[in-house]
MARVO-978784 format. One line per field, with one value per residue (C-alpha): residue in one letter; x, y, z; residue number from 0. Coordinates in steps of 0.05 Angstrom, whole numbers. Layout:
residuo	(A|...);
xx	(X|...);
yy	(Y|...);
zz	(Z|...);
num	(NUM|...);
//
This chain:
residuo	(M|D|N|R|L|R|Q|A|G|V|T|L|A|L|A|A|V|Y|F|L|A|A|R|I|G|L|V|F|H|P|V|S|G|F|A|T|L|I|W|P|P|A|G|I|A|L|A|A|I|L|L|L|G|R|H|V|A|P|G|I|F|L|G|A|F|A|A|N|W|V|S|G|A|G|V|L|A|A|I|G|I|G|L|G|N|T|G|E|A|L|V|G|A|V|V|L|Q|R|M|P|G|F|S|I|T|L|E|R|V|S|S|V|V|V|L|I|V|W|S|A|V|A|S|T|L|I|A|A|T|A|G|V|M|S|L|H|L|A|G|H|I|G|A|A|R|I|F|E|T|W|R|A|W|W|I|G|D|M|V|G|V|M|L|F|A|P|L|V|L|A|W|A|N|R|R|C|A|P|L|A|V|H|W|L|E|T|A|A|L|V|A|S|L|A|I|A|C|G|V|A|F|F|N|E|L|L|R|I|P|Q|L|T|T|P|F|H|Q|A|D|P|L|V|A|I|L|L|W|A|A|L|R|F|G|Q|R|G|V|T|T|A|V|L|C|A|S|T|V|A|V|I|S|A|A|M|G|L|G|P|F|T|T|L|A|F|N|D|A|L|L|P|L|Q|M|F|I|A|I|V|A|A|T|C|L|I|I|S|A|T|I|A|E|R|Q|I|A|N|L|E|A|H|E|S|S|R|V|A|E|Q|A|N|S|A|K|T|Q|F|L|R|V|M|S|H|E|L|R|T|P|L|N|A|I|A|G|Y|A|E|I|L|E|S|G|V|H|G|P|L|N|E|K|Q|I|A|S|V|K|R|I|Q|Q|N|E|K|D|L|L|G|I|I|N|E|V|L|G|F|V|E|A|E|K|S|P|V|E|A|E|C|H|D|M|R|V|A|D|A|F|D|V|A|E|R|M|L|A|A|A|V|E|R|K|R|L|V|V|E|R|E|L|A|D|P|R|L|G|A|Y|A|D|P|K|M|L|E|Q|I|L|A|A|L|V|S|N|A|V|K|Y|T|G|E|G|G|T|I|T|L|G|A|E|R|D|D|D|K|V|C|I|W|V|R|D|T|G|I|G|I|K|K|E|E|M|T|R|V|F|E|P|F|F|Q|A|D|S|G|T|T|R|Q|Y|S|G|V|G|L|G|L|T|I|A|R|D|L|A|R|R|M|H|G|E|V|T|L|T|S|K|E|G|K|G|T|S|A|M|V|V|L|P|A|A|S|L|K|R|V|E|V|L|A|Q|H|P|A|Q|E|V|A|A);
xx	(412|427|401|335|331|339|291|240|248|242|182|147|169|139|72|75|82|27|-23|-8|-15|-82|-112|-94|-126|-191|-201|-226|-300|-289|-344|-376|-329|-268|-258|-219|-211|-133|-104|-30|-12|-18|37|82|72|95|157|172|175|215|269|270|249|192|203|177|110|82|91|38|-9|4|-6|-67|-101|-89|-116|-182|-192|-188|-235|-292|-277|-284|-224|-242|-257|-196|-153|-187|-170|-94|-89|-117|-72|-8|-25|-37|34|71|41|55|124|137|111|159|221|207|202|271|307|262|285|272|281|222|267|246|182|165|180|128|77|86|77|14|-16|4|19|-31|-92|-89|-58|-104|-164|-142|-144|-210|-241|-215|-228|-302|-321|-295|-333|-395|-385|-376|-440|-409|-434|-499|-507|-532|-467|-416|-400|-401|-348|-310|-302|-279|-233|-198|-189|-167|-110|-94|-84|-42|2|9|22|64|104|139|153|187|225|250|271|303|343|400|376|415|393|433|396|419|365|379|355|317|277|259|235|195|166|143|110|76|48|23|-11|-41|-70|-98|-133|-157|-184|-193|-224|-287|-240|-202|-264|-241|-301|-306|-296|-344|-312|-266|-212|-215|-208|-149|-113|-64|-46|-36|14|59|60|81|140|158|154|205|254|260|260|216|235|208|147|126|131|93|37|31|24|-24|-67|-66|-91|-145|-170|-167|-205|-257|-268|-275|-326|-287|-255|-282|-300|-354|-411|-439|-440|-374|-386|-412|-355|-308|-298|-284|-233|-197|-197|-164|-112|-100|-95|-51|-2|2|13|68|105|109|130|185|209|214|262|298|310|326|378|407|412|453|497|512|523|570|607|611|640|688|713|719|760|803|811|823|878|911|906|934|988|1009|1012|1057|1108|1107|1115|1177|1207|1200|1233|1304|1310|1286|1339|1390|1365|1363|1437|1465|1430|1463|1529|1521|1502|1561|1609|1648|1653|1666|1632|1561|1537|1471|1430|1460|1445|1374|1366|1392|1345|1286|1309|1310|1243|1208|1245|1213|1142|1145|1170|1112|1063|1096|1095|1023|1002|1041|1007|941|957|989|925|880|915|925|895|937|903|906|945|903|925|912|953|954|929|979|1035|1006|998|1074|1091|1048|1071|1143|1134|1102|1144|1182|1124|1088|1148|1156|1083|1092|1029|1003|995|946|923|860|870|840|861|939|924|867|874|849|847|882|940|996|1024|955|936|999|990|917|935|991|949|896|951|985|919|903|980|967|901|921|950|1012|998|939|918|914|885|891|841|811|759|722|648|626|661|692|746|734|800|800|843|816|848|826|842|801|745|708|650|583|570|638|632|599|662|722|734|736|803|838|788|812|769|825|831|851|915|936|920|949|953|993|972|937|877|889|895|827|812|870|853|782|803|852|802|748|801|807|728|727|706|729|681|691|657|677|655|679|725|720|763|755|746|762|739|773|722|756|744|764|824|823|837|886|929|935|956|1014|1032|1034|1083|1124|1117|1179|1147|1105|1039|1009|945);
yy	(-1608|-1535|-1513|-1545|-1520|-1447|-1458|-1482|-1427|-1376|-1412|-1409|-1330|-1319|-1353|-1314|-1248|-1267|-1287|-1224|-1176|-1214|-1200|-1127|-1126|-1164|-1108|-1057|-1079|-1140|-1157|-1221|-1228|-1241|-1191|-1133|-1061|-1077|-1142|-1130|-1206|-1204|-1154|-1187|-1256|-1231|-1195|-1259|-1304|-1256|-1244|-1315|-1363|-1410|-1457|-1408|-1422|-1468|-1410|-1367|-1431|-1438|-1363|-1359|-1422|-1399|-1329|-1350|-1415|-1368|-1318|-1365|-1405|-1485|-1525|-1541|-1465|-1445|-1495|-1470|-1398|-1416|-1446|-1390|-1342|-1383|-1387|-1314|-1301|-1355|-1332|-1261|-1273|-1321|-1271|-1220|-1266|-1284|-1215|-1194|-1139|-1143|-1095|-1116|-1050|-1027|-973|-995|-968|-1035|-1067|-1027|-1038|-1114|-1115|-1072|-1111|-1177|-1183|-1136|-1141|-1206|-1257|-1231|-1258|-1327|-1315|-1275|-1329|-1386|-1355|-1330|-1403|-1436|-1394|-1400|-1478|-1478|-1443|-1378|-1333|-1335|-1329|-1260|-1233|-1271|-1213|-1158|-1204|-1221|-1154|-1130|-1184|-1176|-1099|-1111|-1155|-1112|-1053|-1098|-1119|-1044|-1017|-1070|-1110|-1048|-1021|-1089|-1098|-1022|-1029|-1097|-1082|-1034|-982|-970|-893|-844|-805|-738|-708|-661|-678|-614|-629|-701|-661|-614|-675|-710|-645|-632|-703|-697|-632|-658|-718|-679|-634|-689|-737|-701|-639|-641|-645|-585|-549|-543|-544|-605|-603|-631|-698|-738|-735|-657|-663|-702|-657|-627|-699|-721|-662|-683|-755|-733|-693|-755|-795|-742|-733|-790|-853|-919|-922|-854|-856|-923|-905|-840|-870|-926|-875|-838|-900|-920|-850|-854|-921|-903|-836|-878|-926|-874|-840|-785|-753|-748|-819|-822|-789|-859|-920|-956|-1012|-965|-920|-982|-982|-904|-911|-968|-938|-879|-913|-958|-900|-858|-921|-936|-867|-852|-918|-905|-832|-852|-910|-862|-816|-869|-900|-838|-827|-898|-884|-822|-856|-915|-864|-823|-889|-913|-846|-848|-922|-900|-842|-887|-933|-876|-847|-914|-919|-851|-866|-933|-899|-846|-887|-941|-887|-854|-927|-947|-883|-905|-970|-936|-879|-932|-969|-904|-886|-957|-956|-887|-915|-977|-931|-884|-943|-935|-1008|-1019|-1015|-1043|-1079|-1053|-1113|-1090|-1017|-1033|-1070|-1008|-967|-1009|-1009|-934|-930|-979|-932|-874|-905|-935|-870|-832|-881|-867|-795|-798|-837|-792|-730|-758|-771|-706|-673|-713|-698|-621|-592|-540|-468|-452|-389|-365|-311|-301|-349|-368|-435|-449|-444|-498|-542|-533|-559|-618|-636|-631|-673|-733|-723|-784|-830|-795|-808|-878|-896|-853|-815|-752|-690|-637|-574|-541|-466|-415|-357|-366|-312|-351|-351|-374|-352|-412|-435|-450|-510|-542|-533|-561|-619|-628|-629|-676|-726|-727|-727|-787|-824|-806|-836|-897|-914|-899|-947|-936|-886|-853|-778|-739|-667|-611|-558|-494|-444|-393|-400|-330|-322|-395|-431|-501|-540|-610|-669|-718|-780|-838|-892|-953|-912|-925|-975|-938|-977|-953|-879|-867|-891|-864|-808|-856|-864|-925|-947|-978|-1008|-1058|-1082|-1157|-1187|-1194|-1121|-1089|-1014|-990|-943|-940|-904|-835|-785|-769|-763|-714|-671|-666|-648|-594|-563|-556|-520|-464|-464|-506|-577|-640|-675|-741|-765|-831|-879|-952|-970|-895|-855|-807|-736|-697|-628|-578|-518|-460|-387|-345|-297|-220|-212|-152|-189|-248|-199|-173|-248|-259|-201|-218|-290|-292|-236|-255|-218|-205|-233);
zz	(1525|1545|1478|1488|1554|1529|1477|1523|1567|1509|1488|1558|1568|1502|1524|1588|1552|1504|1559|1596|1533|1517|1586|1582|1512|1537|1589|1537|1528|1482|1428|1447|1499|1460|1401|1427|1405|1395|1407|1427|1420|1350|1337|1392|1363|1292|1322|1363|1299|1262|1317|1346|1292|1275|1336|1384|1354|1406|1456|1417|1420|1492|1510|1460|1487|1559|1550|1516|1564|1622|1588|1584|1521|1520|1510|1438|1424|1458|1418|1358|1372|1391|1323|1286|1327|1312|1238|1233|1261|1221|1153|1167|1186|1128|1078|1105|1104|1035|1006|971|1012|1068|1125|1193|1221|1169|1143|1072|1041|1010|1077|1112|1054|1058|1130|1126|1071|1080|1154|1183|1133|1100|1150|1209|1169|1191|1266|1260|1217|1259|1325|1308|1273|1336|1384|1339|1336|1414|1424|1451|1404|1360|1283|1286|1320|1274|1229|1284|1325|1261|1241|1311|1314|1248|1257|1329|1303|1246|1289|1339|1287|1258|1329|1365|1311|1286|1362|1381|1314|1314|1386|1380|1323|1305|1259|1193|1183|1215|1269|1303|1347|1403|1469|1474|1408|1436|1503|1462|1421|1490|1517|1449|1445|1512|1504|1435|1466|1521|1469|1427|1480|1540|1514|1557|1625|1590|1572|1501|1450|1408|1333|1284|1271|1312|1259|1259|1338|1328|1275|1323|1346|1278|1262|1324|1300|1230|1264|1301|1233|1201|1255|1302|1259|1270|1341|1358|1313|1335|1409|1399|1362|1416|1470|1430|1414|1489|1509|1454|1480|1554|1536|1498|1552|1599|1561|1542|1479|1408|1396|1449|1411|1406|1448|1458|1415|1359|1363|1360|1286|1278|1334|1304|1233|1262|1298|1236|1188|1232|1245|1170|1151|1204|1189|1110|1120|1170|1124|1064|1107|1133|1060|1034|1092|1081|1006|1021|1064|1019|962|1008|1027|956|936|995|968|893|919|956|894|851|899|901|827|815|865|829|764|786|819|759|712|744|753|685|662|692|653|596|596|605|544|505|526|514|445|430|447|400|347|355|341|407|416|344|276|264|205|165|205|270|255|237|303|339|308|318|399|396|362|408|472|444|435|506|533|501|532|600|590|570|630|678|643|657|728|739|708|752|814|806|739|711|694|618|604|541|498|419|377|306|291|234|285|327|258|248|320|313|245|270|329|286|221|237|242|183|137|165|141|73|96|60|106|77|104|98|124|77|121|147|196|231|304|369|440|470|510|458|498|507|438|412|460|436|363|377|407|349|298|335|329|260|238|284|253|181|140|92|36|72|80|144|140|186|178|210|198|237|260|288|352|350|312|289|284|257|242|190|165|118|170|194|232|292|305|317|387|409|398|460|496|462|513|572|597|577|527|471|411|396|468|460|477|404|385|329|355|413|462|529|510|545|484|471|546|559|493|519|585|560|514|565|608|550|548|487|470|429|386|342|278|247|198|199|146|118|173|230|241|307|316|366|381|419|425|366|373|360|286|300|348|301|248|297|305|235|225|282|297|346|386|447|450|517|533);
num	(0|1|2|3|4|5|6|7|8|9|10|11|12|13|14|15|16|17|18|19|20|21|22|23|24|25|26|27|28|29|30|31|32|33|34|35|36|37|38|39|40|41|42|43|44|45|46|47|48|49|50|51|52|53|54|55|56|57|58|59|60|61|62|63|64|65|66|67|68|69|70|71|72|73|74|75|76|77|78|79|80|81|82|83|84|85|86|87|88|89|90|91|92|93|94|95|96|97|98|99|100|101|102|103|104|105|106|107|108|109|110|111|112|113|114|115|116|117|118|119|120|121|122|123|124|125|126|127|128|129|130|131|132|133|134|135|136|137|138|139|140|141|142|143|144|145|146|147|148|149|150|151|152|153|154|155|156|157|158|159|160|161|162|163|164|165|166|167|168|169|170|171|172|173|174|175|176|177|178|179|180|181|182|183|184|185|186|187|188|189|190|191|192|193|194|195|196|197|198|199|200|201|202|203|204|205|206|207|208|209|210|211|212|213|214|215|216|217|218|219|220|221|222|223|224|225|226|227|228|229|230|231|232|233|234|235|236|237|238|239|240|241|242|243|244|245|246|247|248|249|250|251|252|253|254|255|256|257|258|259|260|261|262|263|264|265|266|267|268|269|270|271|272|273|274|275|276|277|278|279|280|281|282|283|284|285|286|287|288|289|290|291|292|293|294|295|296|297|298|299|300|301|302|303|304|305|306|307|308|309|310|311|312|313|314|315|316|317|318|319|320|321|322|323|324|325|326|327|328|329|330|331|332|333|334|335|336|337|338|339|340|341|342|343|344|345|346|347|348|349|350|351|352|353|354|355|356|357|358|359|360|361|362|363|364|365|366|367|368|369|370|371|372|373|374|375|376|377|378|379|380|381|382|383|384|385|386|387|388|389|390|391|392|393|394|395|396|397|398|399|400|401|402|403|404|405|406|407|408|409|410|411|412|413|414|415|416|417|418|419|420|421|422|423|424|425|426|427|428|429|430|431|432|433|434|435|436|437|438|439|440|441|442|443|444|445|446|447|448|449|450|451|452|453|454|455|456|457|458|459|460|461|462|463|464|465|466|467|468|469|470|471|472|473|474|475|476|477|478|479|480|481|482|483|484|485|486|487|488|489|490|491|492|493|494|495|496|497|498|499|500|501|502|503|504|505|506|507|508|509|510|511|512|513|514|515|516|517|518|519|520|521|522|523|524|525|526|527|528|529|530|531|532|533|534|535|536|537|538|539|540|541|542|543|544|545|546|547|548|549|550|551|552|553|554);
//
């Protein structure tokens, strides 16, 4: 019961607001007694249905019926007009509500365009047609005045929707776009708007010469309204446009301003079009600015959330990597004790099992170290300490690091290094880590008895270093993702190859810190070639390194 009473009260209140707004609109020289320059109830009715729901539609009908009946329309004519006005608001609201992503605060360009095209231009045809036909059938207007009345009615409703619906919607809802305007700028806008309205519409009183056309006369005012659209959001611009339009209508009714060169009814269309064009333009510009601000806000929020998630991931990986090392160290220690025979001699099968334990412990520790290295590099990248070094020295280190795995798979390692003195300007530890990652991948994805080739050559001021294998290769569609962190082509639960997919990611990151790059070419079933491009070293300094390999040469 309380809910029904509340709904009835809202409906009656809307009827009263509609009636008062209609009486105000009918003050300004209505065409044929009913079609007004601006019909505020059209915008109020549309906003009411959008905000309160369709159940308040009877309030629109009651307000429209009462306003037109009091103005002299017969009962049947007033009913027809009331039905037309109600249908206009319902159709306009339904179209807006069914539009995907409609912003009730009109802070999206698409929402403003739909409001202008469908609610202001299209749906108002319903009220204009129903109203004029009702008046004609009731004998209130003759056939000769049907088009003139219909045009004034339609454009008056259209202007009413564009002026009052955005105003009500903007002020009744919390805006999404951020707005930071100093009160001094607000005061400046109000003062400028007042001066521009005086210049545009009361030029005779201020003794300002009138320009060639009404639109030229209003140029300063348009500039002020665009300022409001750019800086003050939909609330500010709708309020400013309504104030300017009210002053324009009042000045025209008083016989002042640029729109009074003709009789009032003859000047009606130019004045209506001026208000409609200015309102539509300002709404679209303001929506464009708001949409961009909202997009920037959403992008900033998404970035913040992503950073938080990345920080949580990094912390988790760091903790887990450290925690996993403790039991692995214990496993390695106990395996070593068993192998040493402290608790008694082992038979061949037991020795093989211990070696398998040790190998798996080393593999897992390598994975953990790889993850931890990635996390640490992501958190605080280490600066490269580059100096001239021989590529052959880096090859030697990489081969020694993976000698056991190469031997276990009976792989053949070849070198294509025409000039043993060939050098690169690089950080030795980083280059060794890069080559270790690339050779490790080559060993992992190359079958038993395959071949891995390490090579390098000079190309102008660059050195191209490559690791080529005869392994399984990479599918063409997966080549674009190989440098993504944790990406693995064989990612199923029954995958054949171990690893976490960080080797290439780390290798490319390290190369870029040395002003280099890592590239990859591959053919499925034929093998893969990974190339590291780095700045070339000075030949003289490399010759010194070749003669004194144990001597450190300053950068």
